[in-house]
C-alpha positions, 0 to 999 in steps of 0.5 A: 195291656190286659193283666188278666192272663198274667194274673191267671198265669201267676195264680196257676204257677203258685198252685202248681208250686204248692202242689209240687211242694206237697208232692215232694214232701209226701215223696220225702216222707215215703223215702224217709220212713218206708226205707228206714228199716229196709228197702222201700217197696214200690207203692205199686207192689201192693193193692190199696186194700193191702196197704190200708188194712194190713201194711199201713197199720203195722207200719204206723205202730212201728212209728209210734202211731198206735190205734185201738183198731191195731194195737201190737199187744192185742190178744197176746198173753201177758208174757208175750206182751212183755217180750214184745215191749222188750224188743223196742220195735213199737215206740211208746211215743210217736216218732213222726208227727201225726199230720205227717203220718196222715199225709204219708198214709193218704198218699200211699193209699191214693197212689196204690193200684186197685189190684196187682196184675199177676203175670202169667208164666212166660215159659210153656209148661209140660208134664213132668217127664224127667222124674218118675213119681213115687208117693210114700206113706209113712204111717196110718194117720191122715194128713201130715205136718212135716217141718224137717226133711233130710236124705241121710245117704250114709244110712240110706234113709230119709229123716223126717220131723213133724210139728208135734216133735216126732223124728222118724227114719224111712229105710230106703231098702226095707221101706220101713219107717221107724220112730227114732224119738219124740222131742215135743215141739216142731223139729227143724233139724236132725243129725245122726252120728253113730248112736247119737242124735243132734236135734233142733226144735223150733219151740212155738212154730207160730210167730212169737217173741218168746224164745222156746227153741233148743238144740239137744244131743241125745245118746241112748236115754240121756239128753243134753241141752246144747243151747236153749232159749233159741228164737224160732230156729229154722236151720242148723249147720254143723261145721269146723270153721277154724279147722281146730278139730271141733265143730261149730254149730251155726243156728239161724234163729228166724225169730219174729220181730227180733231174731239172730244168727248164732254161732256155738263154739265148743270150749275146752270142757266140752260146753258151748258158748254162743256168739251173735253173728247177725243181730237181725230177724229172718235168718233162714239158711247158711252155706259155708264156702271160702268166698274170698279164697283166703283158705278160711270158710266164710258164711253166706246167709239169707235173711228173709224177714223185714230187711231181706238180703244175702250177706257174706260173713268173711271169716277172720281170726278167732271166729270173728267175721267181716260182714258184707251185704251183697244182695238186698230185696224188696221187703214184700218179696218173701225171700225163702231159699237160696243156692250157691252154684257156678251157673256160668262155669267161670269159676266163681259161685253165683247166687240163685234165690227164690222168693214167694213166702205168702203167709203174712200180711199181704196175701195176693198173687204177686208177679215178682215171685219166682227164681232169680239168678245173680251172677258173680263178677269175680269179686263177689259183686252180684247182678240179677241176670234172669228171672223166672216167675213162679207164684209162691216159690219157696225152695230151689235145688240147683243141679245138673239133673240130666247130666248134660253139663249145665245147671238145671233147677228144681223148684217148689212152690208152697203158695202157687196160684191154686185157682189157676195153676195149682199144678205149678207147685213143683216145676223142673227147669231143664237148661237148654242154653246157659248163655241165653237163659233158655229153659224148658219147663215141666210140672207135676200135675197131681195136686191132691196128694199134699201141699209140698213144703220141703225138698231135698236131693241125693242119689237115693237109688245109687244109679248115678243121677240125682233124685228128689224127695218132697215132704208135705205140710197139709196145713191151710195157713193161706186160702186154698180151694176147698176141694184141695183142703179136703183132699189134703186132710184125707191124704195118706201121702207123706213123702213124694220121691221123684226118681230121676229117669236118666239111668 
């Protein structure tokens, strides 16, 4: 009997067994450590150079593998370093063996693709016809840095706040723009009630760990601080949740490494006490709605940093809440906004999300950016049923813009593919058939007016249909073609009104 083939077979099995065990260990390491804080992304979602140069060094630091080339405190002020240390995000000692970290990092880089294919849009686009575009100039200054936009239908004006802290009101009747006040830092919310103004400013707009934001009430020349030391607040909701006659204030503190969702409740003396509802970074928008039909308003929240998700906070007694994470997203998706709307007309609210924030550590055009429709089964379980790809999608407004009985969508992309499809910065999806998710698509062709950042809707001309208003943030926080950068610097266009042509 010839034993050579048998010996060869045994050696081959041993080799394959060792490789399988090694592969299994690498997979286990990936699933263990890459999913310890959030949903584990697919390795194919990012190219090798992004993993190697950006994601893995940050991930290693969060596991205590800190190198001189990527130190989390590098170039930060002393105060910022102390604040970062207090977060506890970067452990002082490794929580993974160095040999395991090397095995995991090498595995990811080996498995990652050289590039990620940016799929083309699946729906043919035509130029915008549903809306008439009206550029608006608010001042004589070139360029613009608007961080807040709201249509004030009560006073028939458009409120804007900029990065420098100036709050203005553009009168839709007189076409006059009046500066209402200066609040020193980037404004993210403003509310006018009679002669009083409620203002939330962000503090330092760039990512940081020192909470410098605040919400104030200004009446005449007097200003009262309702809450200070807010950590980069980006959204504020005023609502009487428990129907006691006093409004609560819900503040989304986006933060950075740390953040939270804060509830301010007014006491019998008129002061506000705060309560943390969600102790996590990335809260970006809150909608109040009774989701379980028990007569109490619940809170629907998008968290868009790290562990990206949609939560429903079911209101119980004494402003306590039960928390349910109803949707969870890949951490590289860049979740940006959501709408709550009954898309299919079954009496239950569905969730529309857009993801496309592309200003962080993985700046590439991503085929998974776009709008998603998540249908409610009637028990607040949501299933994704439709995806519309759109690079850099950051805002969505759901409305029946053409008044034909179904839900249309206005989409804004702050980070479109400026090389190939710069005109997809504004997209209107007209619903042709809800059941089949069939849409026609229109876009805005003139890209030189501005880099659109915020969007709101209302019937601003009182003709019975919904119009749109967009504001610009001409700030090159990601690479764009030089011709656009120069055009935005020279642009006097601050707002773009999209007047619905239905009536």
